[in-house]
N, C-alpha and C positions, 0 to 999 in steps of 0.2 A: 729575153723576156723583159718588157718594160711595164711597170705598174704606175698608175697615175692616181693623183689625189682625186677622190670622187666628190660629187656634189651632194648637197643636202645631208652632210654629216654633222654631228653635234659640234658646237663651238669648242675649240681647244681652251683648256684652262690657261689663264694668263696671270702672271705675277711678276713682280720686280725681281731681278736677279740680285742675290746677296753677295756682293764682292767682299770677301773676307781678308784678302791680302793682295798687295802688289809687289812685284819683283822687278828690279831694273829701273831705268835702262842701264845696260852694261857697257863699259868702255869699249868703243870701237865697234859696237854691235847695233848700229842703227837699224831699226825695223825688225819685226819678228814675222816670219813667213810660215812657220809651222811649229808645232809643239808635240812632244810625246813624253812618256814617263816610263822609266825602267824598273820601278819598284823601290828605288832609292833616290834617284835624281830626276829632275825635270830637264829635258833637252829642248832647246829652242834653235830653230833655223834662222840665222841672221846673216847680214852682209859680211860679217867677219868669219862666218863658218858655223858649224854646229857647236853650240856651247851647252854645258851641263852645269846645273847649280843645285845646291842642297835646298829642298823646300822648307826645311826647318830654320836654317840660319840665313838663307838667301845668298850664301857665299858661292862664288864661281868655283867649280871643281875641275872642269875639263874644257878644252877647246880643240876641235878637229877642223883642220882646213879642208873645206869642201864646198862646192857650189850648192847654194840653198835657195831655190826659187819658189818653193811652195811647201807642201805638207811633209811631215816627218812621222815615222811609225817605229814601233819596237815589237818584235815577235817573241820576246822572252830570251833571245840570244843575240839577235842582230838588229841594227838600225836600218831603216829604209828612208831614202831621201829623194824627193822630186827635184831634179835638176834639168831645167829646160824641157826637152821632149823625152826624158827617160826617168826611170826610177832606179836608183843605185842601192844595192844591198851592201852594208858597211859593217866591218868588224869594229865594234865600239872600243876595243882595247887598243888596236893598232891604227885604226882609221883607214885601213885598206879597203878598197872597193872589191868585193868578192864576185859580184855579178851585176848585170844591168838588164832591164827589160824596157820596152817602149811604154811610155805613159799613154793612157787611153785618149786623153784630150790633146795630145801632140803639142803641149805647151800651154794649154788653157786649163790645166789642172790646178786644184787648190788643196783641200784637206786630204789627209792620208791617215789610215789607222789599220790595225791588224785585228782580226777576229775570225774565229772558226776556221783557221787554216788558210784564210784568204786576206788579200789586201783590199781595202775599200777606199775608193778615190773620189773626192769631190770634184765636180765640174762647175766652176764658178758661174759664168754667165749662161751656161747651158742648163743650169738648175737641175743637175742630176748627181746621183751617187752610183758609181759602178763597183760591183764586186768583181775582182780580177784574180786570175791565177798568178801567184807570186813567182812562179818559175818561167812563165811564158809571156805574161801580160795580157793573155786572152780575156775578154770580157765574158763573165759568167752570167750576169744579169744586171739590170739597171733599175733604179728607183728614181722617179721624178719628184721634184719639189716644186713649190710655187714661189720660191724666193732664191736669190743667189746662195750658193753653197760655198762657205769659206773655211770650213773645218768639219771634221766628222769623227765620231767616236762611238764605241759600243760599251755598255756597262750592264751587267746582270740581264743580258738578253734584250736591252733597250738600245735603239738606234737614235743618236742625237746628232744634229748638225748645227754649226754656226752659220749665221747670215749677217750680212753687212751691206746696207744700201743707203747711200747718203749719210745722214747723221744717225740713222737708226740701226741697231744691231741686236740680235737675239740669239739665244740657244733654244733649239727646237727639238722636242721629242716627237719622233714620227713613227708611224706604223711601217715596219720594214716590208710588208706585203703590198699595202695600198698606197703608201706615201702620205696618208692622212696625218695631219698635225694633231697630236694628242695634248701637248702642253708647250707653252711658250714662256721663256724667262727673258724679260726685257732688260737689256743692259742700260746703264745710265746714258743720258743724252751725250752724244759726241764720243762715246767709248766704242771702239770697233772690236770685232773678233776676226782675227786672221789665221787662227789655228785652234784646234780643240782636242783635248784628251782628258779622259777620266783617270783618276787615281785608283779606280776599281772599288771605291767606297763612297766617301762623302763629298769629294771635291771634283770640280772640273778645272783644268788649267786652260786658260784662253790667251792666245797670242794677241797682242795689242797693236799690230800693224806698225805704222810709222812712229808711234809713241816709244817703241823699243821696250815696252813693258810686257810682262806676263802677269795675268791676274788669276787668282784662285777664286772660284765661284762655288758657293755651297749648293750641293745637289739636294733638292727639296725632299724632305722625309716622306711626304704624302705620295710621291711617285713610287716609292718602294713598298707601299702598303697593299 
């Protein structure tokens, strides 16, 4: 099933994103391709592998050698990492790959998150988000966006995705059924979003692409009212 953004819908609320903190760049970890959060540490997919840092101190805590081409996710126990045309399920303690499934975009995938027992995978230039079976990689349903998708996350039943086109980047809250944009958080000019994950509460963690940084953006209070 594919759902499309409809016409003649109310305009989405637009506001400036509030960047509350920046992390990195980390030594040897040029570029951030994906971000996730395990409840204690933020994980970032970089050229040096998967790195984990303490969001309070900013100190680097772990590094796992692994190919990291795009999004990263955490299901409460395991990490998932897009590596070329596959998604690897990884034991975060040992770094061992436990299983692999084909990625739906066959190499054109971007963001990745875990919600409701499924993986949700962004398709960058296809402007889609796929819900997939984490055991087989089968696509369960697809949601269309009207912008590039560079990161995806769920929080409190809300679906958000990052977008980055040229020098413009946003976090977008969209209707998971219709794909309609409900709210837009505009990032500062020249600041990109290459991965996105919620901390489950007040913050979004955003990968900063070639800057090698991860930025914490405040989740607007009004969204939760």
